[in-house]
Gaussian input, Z-matrix of N, CA and C with variables (Angstrom, degrees):
# hf/3-21g

backbone

0 1
 N
 C     1     B1
 C     2     B2     1     A1
 N     3     B3     2     A2     1     D1
 C     4     B4     3     A3     2     D2
 C     5     B5     4     A4     3     D3
 N     6     B6     5     A5     4     D4
 C     7     B7     6     A6     5     D5
 C     8     B8     7     A7     6     D6
 N     9     B9     8     A8     7     D7
 C    10    B10     9     A9     8     D8
 C    11    B11    10    A10     9     D9
 N    12    B12    11    A11    10    D10
 C    13    B13    12    A12    11    D11
 C    14    B14    13    A13    12    D12
 N    15    B15    14    A14    13    D13
 C    16    B16    15    A15    14    D14
 C    17    B17    16    A16    15    D15
 N    18    B18    17    A17    16    D16
 C    19    B19    18    A18    17    D17
 C    20    B20    19    A19    18    D18
 N    21    B21    20    A20    19    D19
 C    22    B22    21    A21    20    D20
 C    23    B23    22    A22    21    D21
 N    24    B24    23    A23    22    D22
 C    25    B25    24    A24    23    D23
 C    26    B26    25    A25    24    D24
 N    27    B27    26    A26    25    D25
 C    28    B28    27    A27    26    D26
 C    29    B29    28    A28    27    D27
 N    30    B30    29    A29    28    D28
 C    31    B31    30    A30    29    D29
 C    32    B32    31    A31    30    D30
 N    33    B33    32    A32    31    D31
 C    34    B34    33    A33    32    D32
 C    35    B35    34    A34    33    D33
 N    36    B36    35    A35    34    D34
 C    37    B37    36    A36    35    D35
 C    38    B38    37    A37    36    D36
 N    39    B39    38    A38    37    D37
 C    40    B40    39    A39    38    D38
 C    41    B41    40    A40    39    D39
 N    42    B42    41    A41    40    D40
 C    43    B43    42    A42    41    D41
 C    44    B44    43    A43    42    D42
 N    45    B45    44    A44    43    D43
 C    46    B46    45    A45    44    D44
 C    47    B47    46    A46    45    D45
 N    48    B48    47    A47    46    D46
 C    49    B49    48    A48    47    D47
 C    50    B50    49    A49    48    D48
 N    51    B51    50    A50    49    D49
 C    52    B52    51    A51    50    D50
 C    53    B53    52    A52    51    D51
 N    54    B54    53    A53    52    D52
 C    55    B55    54    A54    53    D53
 C    56    B56    55    A55    54    D54
 N    57    B57    56    A56    55    D55
 C    58    B58    57    A57    56    D56
 C    59    B59    58    A58    57    D57
 N    60    B60    59    A59    58    D58
 C    61    B61    60    A60    59    D59
 C    62    B62    61    A61    60    D60
 N    63    B63    62    A62    61    D61
 C    64    B64    63    A63    62    D62
 C    65    B65    64    A64    63    D63
 N    66    B66    65    A65    64    D64
 C    67    B67    66    A66    65    D65
 C    68    B68    67    A67    66    D66
 N    69    B69    68    A68    67    D67
 C    70    B70    69    A69    68    D68
 C    71    B71    70    A70    69    D69
 N    72    B72    71    A71    70    D70
 C    73    B73    72    A72    71    D71
 C    74    B74    73    A73    72    D72
 N    75    B75    74    A74    73    D73
 C    76    B76    75    A75    74    D74
 C    77    B77    76    A76    75    D75
 N    78    B78    77    A77    76    D76
 C    79    B79    78    A78    77    D77
 C    80    B80    79    A79    78    D78
 N    81    B81    80    A80    79    D79
 C    82    B82    81    A81    80    D80
 C    83    B83    82    A82    81    D81
 N    84    B84    83    A83    82    D82
 C    85    B85    84    A84    83    D83
 C    86    B86    85    A85    84    D84
 N    87    B87    86    A86    85    D85
 C    88    B88    87    A87    86    D86
 C    89    B89    88    A88    87    D87
 N    90    B90    89    A89    88    D88
 C    91    B91    90    A90    89    D89
 C    92    B92    91    A91    90    D90
 N    93    B93    92    A92    91    D91
 C    94    B94    93    A93    92    D92
 C    95    B95    94    A94    93    D93
 N    96    B96    95    A95    94    D94
 C    97    B97    96    A96    95    D95
 C    98    B98    97    A97    96    D96
 N    99    B99    98    A98    97    D97
 C   100   B100    99    A99    98    D98
 C   101   B101   100   A100    99    D99
 N   102   B102   101   A101   100   D100
 C   103   B103   102   A102   101   D101
 C   104   B104   103   A103   102   D102
 N   105   B105   104   A104   103   D103
 C   106   B106   105   A105   104   D104
 C   107   B107   106   A106   105   D105
 N   108   B108   107   A107   106   D106
 C   109   B109   108   A108   107   D107
 C   110   B110   109   A109   108   D108
 N   111   B111   110   A110   109   D109
 C   112   B112   111   A111   110   D110
 C   113   B113   112   A112   111   D111
 N   114   B114   113   A113   112   D112
 C   115   B115   114   A114   113   D113
 C   116   B116   115   A115   114   D114
 N   117   B117   116   A116   115   D115
 C   118   B118   117   A117   116   D116
 C   119   B119   118   A118   117   D117
 N   120   B120   119   A119   118   D118
 C   121   B121   120   A120   119   D119
 C   122   B122   121   A121   120   D120
 N   123   B123   122   A122   121   D121
 C   124   B124   123   A123   122   D122
 C   125   B125   124   A124   123   D123
 N   126   B126   125   A125   124   D124
 C   127   B127   126   A126   125   D125
 C   128   B128   127   A127   126   D126
 N   129   B129   128   A128   127   D127
 C   130   B130   129   A129   128   D128
 C   131   B131   130   A130   129   D129
 N   132   B132   131   A131   130   D130
 C   133   B133   132   A132   131   D131
 C   134   B134   133   A133   132   D132
 N   135   B135   134   A134   133   D133
 C   136   B136   135   A135   134   D134
 C   137   B137   136   A136   135   D135
 N   138   B138   137   A137   136   D136
 C   139   B139   138   A138   137   D137
 C   140   B140   139   A139   138   D138
 N   141   B141   140   A140   139   D139
 C   142   B142   141   A141   140   D140
 C   143   B143   142   A142   141   D141
 N   144   B144   143   A143   142   D142
 C   145   B145   144   A144   143   D143
 C   146   B146   145   A145   144   D144
 N   147   B147   146   A146   145   D145
 C   148   B148   147   A147   146   D146
 C   149   B149   148   A148   147   D147
 N   150   B150   149   A149   148   D148
 C   151   B151   150   A150   149   D149
 C   152   B152   151   A151   150   D150
 N   153   B153   152   A152   151   D151
 C   154   B154   153   A153   152   D152
 C   155   B155   154   A154   153   D153
 N   156   B156   155   A155   154   D154
 C   157   B157   156   A156   155   D155
 C   158   B158   157   A157   156   D156
 N   159   B159   158   A158   157   D157
 C   160   B160   159   A159   158   D158
 C   161   B161   160   A160   159   D159
 N   162   B162   161   A161   160   D160
 C   163   B163   162   A162   161   D161
 C   164   B164   163   A163   162   D162
 N   165   B165   164   A164   163   D163
 C   166   B166   165   A165   164   D164
 C   167   B167   166   A166   165   D165
 N   168   B168   167   A167   166   D166
 C   169   B169   168   A168   167   D167
 C   170   B170   169   A169   168   D168
 N   171   B171   170   A170   169   D169
 C   172   B172   171   A171   170   D170
 C   173   B173   172   A172   171   D171
 N   174   B174   173   A173   172   D172
 C   175   B175   174   A174   173   D173
 C   176   B176   175   A175   174   D174
 N   177   B177   176   A176   175   D175
 C   178   B178   177   A177   176   D176
 C   179   B179   178   A178   177   D177
 N   180   B180   179   A179   178   D178
 C   181   B181   180   A180   179   D179
 C   182   B182   181   A181   180   D180
 N   183   B183   182   A182   181   D181
 C   184   B184   183   A183   182   D182
 C   185   B185   184   A184   183   D183
 N   186   B186   185   A185   184   D184
 C   187   B187   186   A186   185   D185
 C   188   B188   187   A187   186   D186
 N   189   B189   188   A188   187   D187
 C   190   B190   189   A189   188   D188
 C   191   B191   190   A190   189   D189
 N   192   B192   191   A191   190   D190
 C   193   B193   192   A192   191   D191
 C   194   B194   193   A193   192   D192
 N   195   B195   194   A194   193   D193
 C   196   B196   195   A195   194   D194
 C   197   B197   196   A196   195   D195
 N   198   B198   197   A197   196   D196
 C   199   B199   198   A198   197   D197
 C   200   B200   199   A199   198   D198
 N   201   B201   200   A200   199   D199
 C   202   B202   201   A201   200   D200
 C   203   B203   202   A202   201   D201
 N   204   B204   203   A203   202   D202
 C   205   B205   204   A204   203   D203
 C   206   B206   205   A205   204   D204
 N   207   B207   206   A206   205   D205
 C   208   B208   207   A207   206   D206
 C   209   B209   208   A208   207   D207
 N   210   B210   209   A209   208   D208
 C   211   B211   210   A210   209   D209
 C   212   B212   211   A211   210   D210
 N   213   B213   212   A212   211   D211
 C   214   B214   213   A213   212   D212
 C   215   B215   214   A214   213   D213
 N   216   B216   215   A215   214   D214
 C   217   B217   216   A216   215   D215
 C   218   B218   217   A217   216   D216
 N   219   B219   218   A218   217   D217
 C   220   B220   219   A219   218   D218
 C   221   B221   220   A220   219   D219
 N   222   B222   221   A221   220   D220
 C   223   B223   222   A222   221   D221
 C   224   B224   223   A223   222   D222
 N   225   B225   224   A224   223   D223
 C   226   B226   225   A225   224   D224
 C   227   B227   226   A226   225   D225
 N   228   B228   227   A227   226   D226
 C   229   B229   228   A228   227   D227
 C   230   B230   229   A229   228   D228
 N   231   B231   230   A230   229   D229
 C   232   B232   231   A231   230   D230
 C   233   B233   232   A232   231   D231
 N   234   B234   233   A233   232   D232
 C   235   B235   234   A234   233   D233
 C   236   B236   235   A235   234   D234
 N   237   B237   236   A236   235   D235
 C   238   B238   237   A237   236   D236
 C   239   B239   238   A238   237   D237
 N   240   B240   239   A239   238   D238
 C   241   B241   240   A240   239   D239
 C   242   B242   241   A241   240   D240
 N   243   B243   242   A242   241   D241
 C   244   B244   243   A243   242   D242
 C   245   B245   244   A244   243   D243
 N   246   B246   245   A245   244   D244
 C   247   B247   246   A246   245   D245
 C   248   B248   247   A247   246   D246
 N   249   B249   248   A248   247   D247
 C   250   B250   249   A249   248   D248
 C   251   B251   250   A250   249   D249
 N   252   B252   251   A251   250   D250
 C   253   B253   252   A252   251   D251
 C   254   B254   253   A253   252   D252
 N   255   B255   254   A254   253   D253
 C   256   B256   255   A255   254   D254
 C   257   B257   256   A256   255   D255
 N   258   B258   257   A257   256   D256
 C   259   B259   258   A258   257   D257
 C   260   B260   259   A259   258   D258
 N   261   B261   260   A260   259   D259
 C   262   B262   261   A261   260   D260
 C   263   B263   262   A262   261   D261
 N   264   B264   263   A263   262   D262
 C   265   B265   264   A264   263   D263
 C   266   B266   265   A265   264   D264
 N   267   B267   266   A266   265   D265
 C   268   B268   267   A267   266   D266
 C   269   B269   268   A268   267   D267
 N   270   B270   269   A269   268   D268
 C   271   B271   270   A270   269   D269
 C   272   B272   271   A271   270   D270
 N   273   B273   272   A272   271   D271
 C   274   B274   273   A273   272   D272
 C   275   B275   274   A274   273   D273
 N   276   B276   275   A275   274   D274
 C   277   B277   276   A276   275   D275
 C   278   B278   277   A277   276   D276
 N   279   B279   278   A278   277   D277
 C   280   B280   279   A279   278   D278
 C   281   B281   280   A280   279   D279
 N   282   B282   281   A281   280   D280
 C   283   B283   282   A282   281   D281
 C   284   B284   283   A283   282   D282
 N   285   B285   284   A284   283   D283
 C   286   B286   285   A285   284   D284
 C   287   B287   286   A286   285   D285
 N   288   B288   287   A287   286   D286
 C   289   B289   288   A288   287   D287
 C   290   B290   289   A289   288   D288
 N   291   B291   290   A290   289   D289
 C   292   B292   291   A291   290   D290
 C   293   B293   292   A292   291   D291
 N   294   B294   293   A293   292   D292
 C   295   B295   294   A294   293   D293
 C   296   B296   295   A295   294   D294
 N   297   B297   296   A296   295   D295
 C   298   B298   297   A297   296   D296
 C   299   B299   298   A298   297   D297
 N   300   B300   299   A299   298   D298
 C   301   B301   300   A300   299   D299
 C   302   B302   301   A301   300   D300
 N   303   B303   302   A302   301   D301
 C   304   B304   303   A303   302   D302
 C   305   B305   304   A304   303   D303
 N   306   B306   305   A305   304   D304
 C   307   B307   306   A306   305   D305
 C   308   B308   307   A307   306   D306
 N   309   B309   308   A308   307   D307
 C   310   B310   309   A309   308   D308
 C   311   B311   310   A310   309   D309

   B1=1.4461
   B2=1.5285
   B3=1.3136
   B4=1.4536
   B5=1.5268
   B6=1.3272
   B7=1.4624
   B8=1.5185
   B9=1.3476
   B10=1.4583
   B11=1.5266
   B12=1.3201
   B13=1.4661
   B14=1.5221
   B15=1.3335
   B16=1.4684
   B17=1.5259
   B18=1.3216
   B19=1.4634
   B20=1.5189
   B21=1.3218
   B22=1.4581
   B23=1.5180
   B24=1.3313
   B25=1.4557
   B26=1.5319
   B27=1.3224
   B28=1.4623
   B29=1.5289
   B30=1.3175
   B31=1.4670
   B32=1.5263
   B33=1.3221
   B34=1.4661
   B35=1.5291
   B36=1.3411
   B37=1.4683
   B38=1.5269
   B39=1.3142
   B40=1.4631
   B41=1.5228
   B42=1.3590
   B43=1.4554
   B44=1.5258
   B45=1.3173
   B46=1.4584
   B47=1.5205
   B48=1.3399
   B49=1.4580
   B50=1.5238
   B51=1.3189
   B52=1.4592
   B53=1.5229
   B54=1.3424
   B55=1.4629
   B56=1.5242
   B57=1.3001
   B58=1.4632
   B59=1.5175
   B60=1.3349
   B61=1.4537
   B62=1.5220
   B63=1.3278
   B64=1.4569
   B65=1.5114
   B66=1.3379
   B67=1.4627
   B68=1.5330
   B69=1.3355
   B70=1.4656
   B71=1.5183
   B72=1.3367
   B73=1.4581
   B74=1.5222
   B75=1.3272
   B76=1.4693
   B77=1.5241
   B78=1.3383
   B79=1.4685
   B80=1.5160
   B81=1.3455
   B82=1.4604
   B83=1.5221
   B84=1.3370
   B85=1.4593
   B86=1.5125
   B87=1.3474
   B88=1.4706
   B89=1.5119
   B90=1.3153
   B91=1.4648
   B92=1.5165
   B93=1.3174
   B94=1.4563
   B95=1.5076
   B96=1.3281
   B97=1.4674
   B98=1.5355
   B99=1.3248
   B100=1.4590
   B101=1.5248
   B102=1.3108
   B103=1.4607
   B104=1.5230
   B105=1.3233
   B106=1.4489
   B107=1.5144
   B108=1.3184
   B109=1.4709
   B110=1.5213
   B111=1.3287
   B112=1.4635
   B113=1.5299
   B114=1.3200
   B115=1.4624
   B116=1.5263
   B117=1.3291
   B118=1.4721
   B119=1.5263
   B120=1.3212
   B121=1.4644
   B122=1.5289
   B123=1.3290
   B124=1.4623
   B125=1.5259
   B126=1.3092
   B127=1.4644
   B128=1.5208
   B129=1.3519
   B130=1.4597
   B131=1.5210
   B132=1.3279
   B133=1.4631
   B134=1.5260
   B135=1.3204
   B136=1.4634
   B137=1.5243
   B138=1.3195
   B139=1.4651
   B140=1.5209
   B141=1.3289
   B142=1.4574
   B143=1.5210
   B144=1.3210
   B145=1.4549
   B146=1.5130
   B147=1.3225
   B148=1.4591
   B149=1.5233
   B150=1.3234
   B151=1.4555
   B152=1.5239
   B153=1.3338
   B154=1.4583
   B155=1.5194
   B156=1.3217
   B157=1.4620
   B158=1.5244
   B159=1.3389
   B160=1.4603
   B161=1.5093
   B162=1.3300
   B163=1.4710
   B164=1.5244
   B165=1.3492
   B166=1.4592
   B167=1.5240
   B168=1.3241
   B169=1.4636
   B170=1.5259
   B171=1.3323
   B172=1.4669
   B173=1.5322
   B174=1.3264
   B175=1.4724
   B176=1.5198
   B177=1.3089
   B178=1.4586
   B179=1.5332
   B180=1.3342
   B181=1.4640
   B182=1.5272
   B183=1.3093
   B184=1.4629
   B185=1.5249
   B186=1.3035
   B187=1.4630
   B188=1.5238
   B189=1.3286
   B190=1.4586
   B191=1.5186
   B192=1.3192
   B193=1.4672
   B194=1.5161
   B195=1.3388
   B196=1.4532
   B197=1.5296
   B198=1.3193
   B199=1.4623
   B200=1.5234
   B201=1.3472
   B202=1.4601
   B203=1.5286
   B204=1.3395
   B205=1.4660
   B206=1.5306
   B207=1.3267
   B208=1.4690
   B209=1.5250
   B210=1.3352
   B211=1.4602
   B212=1.5299
   B213=1.3275
   B214=1.4579
   B215=1.5261
   B216=1.3444
   B217=1.4690
   B218=1.5291
   B219=1.3284
   B220=1.4596
   B221=1.5128
   B222=1.3366
   B223=1.4720
   B224=1.5199
   B225=1.3288
   B226=1.4586
   B227=1.5220
   B228=1.3317
   B229=1.4644
   B230=1.5241
   B231=1.3351
   B232=1.4658
   B233=1.5134
   B234=1.3308
   B235=1.4650
   B236=1.5140
   B237=1.3111
   B238=1.4528
   B239=1.5328
   B240=1.3136
   B241=1.4589
   B242=1.5297
   B243=1.3446
   B244=1.4670
   B245=1.5332
   B246=1.3161
   B247=1.4613
   B248=1.5172
   B249=1.3248
   B250=1.4603
   B251=1.5342
   B252=1.3274
   B253=1.4681
   B254=1.5245
   B255=1.3168
   B256=1.4653
   B257=1.5271
   B258=1.3315
   B259=1.4609
   B260=1.5233
   B261=1.3114
   B262=1.4604
   B263=1.5258
   B264=1.3268
   B265=1.4630
   B266=1.5314
   B267=1.3324
   B268=1.4636
   B269=1.5267
   B270=1.3075
   B271=1.4454
   B272=1.5062
   B273=1.2985
   B274=1.4602
   B275=1.5233
   B276=1.3096
   B277=1.4683
   B278=1.5255
   B279=1.3317
   B280=1.4603
   B281=1.5230
   B282=1.3322
   B283=1.4568
   B284=1.5173
   B285=1.3183
   B286=1.4637
   B287=1.5159
   B288=1.3219
   B289=1.4571
   B290=1.5244
   B291=1.3297
   B292=1.4653
   B293=1.5364
   B294=1.3157
   B295=1.4584
   B296=1.5163
   B297=1.3256
   B298=1.4671
   B299=1.5224
   B300=1.3205
   B301=1.4589
   B302=1.5251
   B303=1.3272
   B304=1.4662
   B305=1.5182
   B306=1.3272
   B307=1.4620
   B308=1.5253
   B309=1.3145
   B310=1.4616
   B311=1.5191
   A1=110.99
   A2=119.09
   A3=120.99
   A4=112.57
   A5=115.21
   A6=122.67
   A7=109.76
   A8=118.07
   A9=120.44
   A10=115.55
   A11=119.05
   A12=120.31
   A13=114.51
   A14=117.10
   A15=119.91
   A16=109.48
   A17=115.67
   A18=121.01
   A19=106.78
   A20=115.54
   A21=118.52
   A22=115.23
   A23=117.99
   A24=117.27
   A25=108.26
   A26=116.10
   A27=123.74
   A28=106.18
   A29=117.60
   A30=121.63
   A31=113.59
   A32=118.15
   A33=119.03
   A34=112.24
   A35=117.32
   A36=120.92
   A37=113.45
   A38=118.54
   A39=121.25
   A40=110.64
   A41=115.04
   A42=121.45
   A43=113.02
   A44=118.89
   A45=121.32
   A46=108.71
   A47=115.37
   A48=121.84
   A49=110.62
   A50=114.30
   A51=122.42
   A52=106.12
   A53=116.18
   A54=119.01
   A55=110.46
   A56=115.11
   A57=120.93
   A58=109.01
   A59=116.03
   A60=122.18
   A61=107.27
   A62=116.19
   A63=120.34
   A64=111.22
   A65=117.42
   A66=119.91
   A67=113.89
   A68=117.27
   A69=121.42
   A70=112.32
   A71=113.54
   A72=121.95
   A73=106.49
   A74=116.98
   A75=122.04
   A76=107.20
   A77=116.24
   A78=121.89
   A79=109.61
   A80=115.59
   A81=122.68
   A82=108.32
   A83=116.60
   A84=120.51
   A85=111.55
   A86=115.21
   A87=122.70
   A88=108.93
   A89=114.86
   A90=121.81
   A91=108.64
   A92=117.29
   A93=124.05
   A94=109.93
   A95=118.59
   A96=123.96
   A97=111.73
   A98=116.28
   A99=121.45
   A100=108.08
   A101=115.39
   A102=122.53
   A103=110.92
   A104=115.23
   A105=121.87
   A106=115.44
   A107=118.82
   A108=121.24
   A109=113.47
   A110=118.72
   A111=121.48
   A112=112.26
   A113=117.62
   A114=120.40
   A115=109.13
   A116=117.76
   A117=120.04
   A118=113.99
   A119=118.06
   A120=120.57
   A121=112.64
   A122=117.87
   A123=120.93
   A124=108.98
   A125=116.21
   A126=121.08
   A127=113.12
   A128=117.42
   A129=121.17
   A130=109.76
   A131=115.50
   A132=121.25
   A133=108.34
   A134=115.70
   A135=121.01
   A136=105.32
   A137=116.50
   A138=122.05
   A139=110.04
   A140=116.19
   A141=121.17
   A142=109.04
   A143=115.53
   A144=120.60
   A145=110.62
   A146=114.61
   A147=121.44
   A148=107.10
   A149=116.64
   A150=120.12
   A151=110.75
   A152=115.61
   A153=120.03
   A154=111.95
   A155=117.49
   A156=119.17
   A157=112.23
   A158=117.17
   A159=120.39
   A160=114.50
   A161=118.21
   A162=120.35
   A163=113.19
   A164=117.65
   A165=120.34
   A166=112.29
   A167=116.34
   A168=121.21
   A169=110.11
   A170=117.65
   A171=120.03
   A172=110.67
   A173=117.15
   A174=122.87
   A175=114.27
   A176=118.10
   A177=121.37
   A178=112.63
   A179=117.38
   A180=120.25
   A181=111.85
   A182=117.99
   A183=120.43
   A184=113.88
   A185=116.74
   A186=120.79
   A187=112.46
   A188=113.72
   A189=121.93
   A190=107.73
   A191=115.73
   A192=121.03
   A193=107.44
   A194=114.80
   A195=121.50
   A196=108.65
   A197=116.67
   A198=121.45
   A199=108.23
   A200=115.84
   A201=121.33
   A202=109.30
   A203=117.79
   A204=118.92
   A205=109.92
   A206=116.81
   A207=121.51
   A208=113.06
   A209=118.50
   A210=120.26
   A211=113.12
   A212=117.57
   A213=121.33
   A214=110.07
   A215=117.65
   A216=119.83
   A217=111.06
   A218=115.49
   A219=121.72
   A220=114.01
   A221=117.31
   A222=121.47
   A223=107.91
   A224=115.80
   A225=121.83
   A226=109.63
   A227=116.01
   A228=120.60
   A229=105.25
   A230=116.35
   A231=120.56
   A232=112.29
   A233=117.07
   A234=119.80
   A235=109.85
   A236=114.37
   A237=123.27
   A238=105.88
   A239=117.13
   A240=122.32
   A241=110.89
   A242=118.53
   A243=120.27
   A244=110.92
   A245=115.57
   A246=121.65
   A247=106.72
   A248=116.99
   A249=123.11
   A250=110.18
   A251=117.20
   A252=125.93
   A253=114.08
   A254=117.29
   A255=120.84
   A256=108.58
   A257=116.18
   A258=121.49
   A259=107.45
   A260=116.46
   A261=121.31
   A262=109.41
   A263=118.37
   A264=120.45
   A265=113.14
   A266=116.83
   A267=119.39
   A268=112.47
   A269=116.20
   A270=121.67
   A271=117.14
   A272=113.23
   A273=126.36
   A274=102.56
   A275=116.07
   A276=122.06
   A277=114.24
   A278=112.90
   A279=122.28
   A280=106.16
   A281=116.17
   A282=122.16
   A283=110.17
   A284=116.25
   A285=122.77
   A286=108.27
   A287=116.04
   A288=123.07
   A289=107.09
   A290=115.95
   A291=120.32
   A292=108.72
   A293=115.03
   A294=119.50
   A295=113.48
   A296=116.56
   A297=121.41
   A298=108.29
   A299=116.43
   A300=122.44
   A301=110.40
   A302=115.27
   A303=120.66
   A304=107.95
   A305=116.37
   A306=119.12
   A307=112.09
   A308=116.37
   A309=120.36
   A310=109.58
   D1=-31.70
   D2=-172.37
   D3=-70.66
   D4=147.33
   D5=-179.63
   D6=-135.89
   D7=148.38
   D8=-172.87
   D9=-73.41
   D10=-22.82
   D11=-172.87
   D12=-100.85
   D13=-0.78
   D14=-177.68
   D15=-140.03
   D16=162.83
   D17=173.94
   D18=-79.21
   D19=80.54
   D20=-167.68
   D21=-90.56
   D22=12.72
   D23=168.11
   D24=-71.11
   D25=-12.44
   D26=172.58
   D27=-102.57
   D28=109.76
   D29=-174.25
   D30=-59.47
   D31=-20.48
   D32=179.87
   D33=-70.73
   D34=-11.50
   D35=179.14
   D36=-93.20
   D37=-5.57
   D38=-175.20
   D39=-57.87
   D40=136.88
   D41=-179.71
   D42=-109.13
   D43=-17.21
   D44=179.53
   D45=-59.50
   D46=134.34
   D47=-177.52
   D48=-106.99
   D49=138.56
   D50=174.69
   D51=-124.66
   D52=116.27
   D53=-177.86
   D54=-128.16
   D55=151.05
   D56=178.64
   D57=-86.15
   D58=133.58
   D59=175.61
   D60=-138.16
   D61=96.89
   D62=-176.62
   D63=61.78
   D64=-126.11
   D65=-177.36
   D66=-84.38
   D67=3.29
   D68=-174.33
   D69=-119.31
   D70=159.77
   D71=162.62
   D72=-99.42
   D73=139.72
   D74=179.11
   D75=-118.31
   D76=129.91
   D77=-175.31
   D78=-117.71
   D79=132.99
   D80=175.32
   D81=-134.96
   D82=126.69
   D83=177.40
   D84=161.39
   D85=-176.18
   D86=178.15
   D87=-129.81
   D88=142.98
   D89=175.96
   D90=-123.81
   D91=158.11
   D92=-165.95
   D93=-141.23
   D94=138.58
   D95=179.91
   D96=58.88
   D97=47.98
   D98=-179.89
   D99=-87.30
   D100=99.95
   D101=-174.57
   D102=-65.21
   D103=131.52
   D104=175.70
   D105=87.41
   D106=-3.44
   D107=-175.21
   D108=-65.56
   D109=-22.40
   D110=179.69
   D111=-93.03
   D112=-4.57
   D113=-178.54
   D114=-70.54
   D115=135.70
   D116=-178.49
   D117=-60.39
   D118=-22.27
   D119=179.03
   D120=-85.11
   D121=-7.39
   D122=-179.85
   D123=-74.59
   D124=114.98
   D125=-177.15
   D126=-115.99
   D127=-17.62
   D128=-174.43
   D129=-140.09
   D130=139.13
   D131=172.39
   D132=-109.32
   D133=142.34
   D134=171.96
   D135=-101.89
   D136=111.99
   D137=-171.81
   D138=-107.31
   D139=126.83
   D140=175.88
   D141=-103.26
   D142=134.74
   D143=177.60
   D144=-154.66
   D145=178.50
   D146=176.47
   D147=-88.05
   D148=123.44
   D149=-177.96
   D150=-85.60
   D151=152.33
   D152=-179.22
   D153=-63.68
   D154=-28.75
   D155=178.00
   D156=-85.88
   D157=-2.28
   D158=-179.58
   D159=-107.06
   D160=-1.06
   D161=-174.95
   D162=-62.16
   D163=-28.47
   D164=179.29
   D165=-95.19
   D166=0.25
   D167=-179.70
   D168=-78.72
   D169=164.08
   D170=173.69
   D171=-55.86
   D172=153.10
   D173=-174.26
   D174=-51.21
   D175=-32.19
   D176=-176.56
   D177=-96.14
   D178=9.15
   D179=-177.10
   D180=-132.53
   D181=25.78
   D182=-175.32
   D183=-114.21
   D184=13.53
   D185=-173.93
   D186=-101.91
   D187=156.03
   D188=173.48
   D189=-137.48
   D190=156.02
   D191=173.41
   D192=-125.64
   D193=137.65
   D194=-176.10
   D195=-129.76
   D196=138.54
   D197=173.56
   D198=-83.48
   D199=126.08
   D200=-177.30
   D201=-126.09
   D202=116.36
   D203=173.91
   D204=-59.70
   D205=138.54
   D206=-175.81
   D207=-63.99
   D208=-19.91
   D209=179.51
   D210=-95.22
   D211=14.81
   D212=179.23
   D213=-69.63
   D214=132.76
   D215=176.98
   D216=-56.47
   D217=137.10
   D218=-179.03
   D219=96.86
   D220=-14.53
   D221=175.77
   D222=-95.30
   D223=118.55
   D224=-177.42
   D225=-124.39
   D226=130.82
   D227=169.96
   D228=-84.77
   D229=106.30
   D230=-175.74
   D231=-72.33
   D232=-42.78
   D233=-178.39
   D234=-170.21
   D235=160.53
   D236=173.24
   D237=-94.72
   D238=110.13
   D239=-173.87
   D240=-77.66
   D241=123.72
   D242=175.80
   D243=-66.79
   D244=143.79
   D245=176.01
   D246=-120.92
   D247=114.32
   D248=-178.29
   D249=54.35
   D250=47.43
   D251=179.01
   D252=65.27
   D253=15.56
   D254=177.31
   D255=-115.59
   D256=131.06
   D257=175.38
   D258=-105.67
   D259=108.00
   D260=-180.00
   D261=-74.10
   D262=132.14
   D263=-178.05
   D264=-58.70
   D265=-34.54
   D266=178.84
   D267=-77.80
   D268=-19.05
   D269=169.65
   D270=96.16
   D271=150.36
   D272=164.67
   D273=-130.85
   D274=77.49
   D275=-160.80
   D276=-91.60
   D277=158.24
   D278=168.68
   D279=-98.70
   D280=126.94
   D281=-179.06
   D282=-117.03
   D283=142.89
   D284=175.48
   D285=-115.50
   D286=130.32
   D287=175.01
   D288=-114.10
   D289=111.80
   D290=-177.47
   D291=-126.65
   D292=99.78
   D293=-178.34
   D294=62.70
   D295=34.06
   D296=-179.35
   D297=-71.66
   D298=123.48
   D299=-178.26
   D300=-110.66
   D301=126.76
   D302=173.65
   D303=-130.13
   D304=144.45
   D305=179.84
   D306=-62.60
   D307=138.32
   D308=177.18
   D309=-68.59

């Protein structure tokens, strides 16, 4: 849920967009401190964002979550973010979603 440019421990601040395009969902955004994303057993991310059908909904009812395989084109693990000068092997990673398409 967390994002680098907003106080995203409050879900109403999330900027990642999830929109429907034909048979797919398309995701664009950045996530921050994603625990376990660098672990070799991590195969799926659960991504929370603002859905295109939720933009006119009340602030607390406009979100969607999508399962995204980690090998999906457009999903990039940018870096393993150190926490208090420690780099955990399993990661607290920064992820970039750029035109990530997953089947609806």
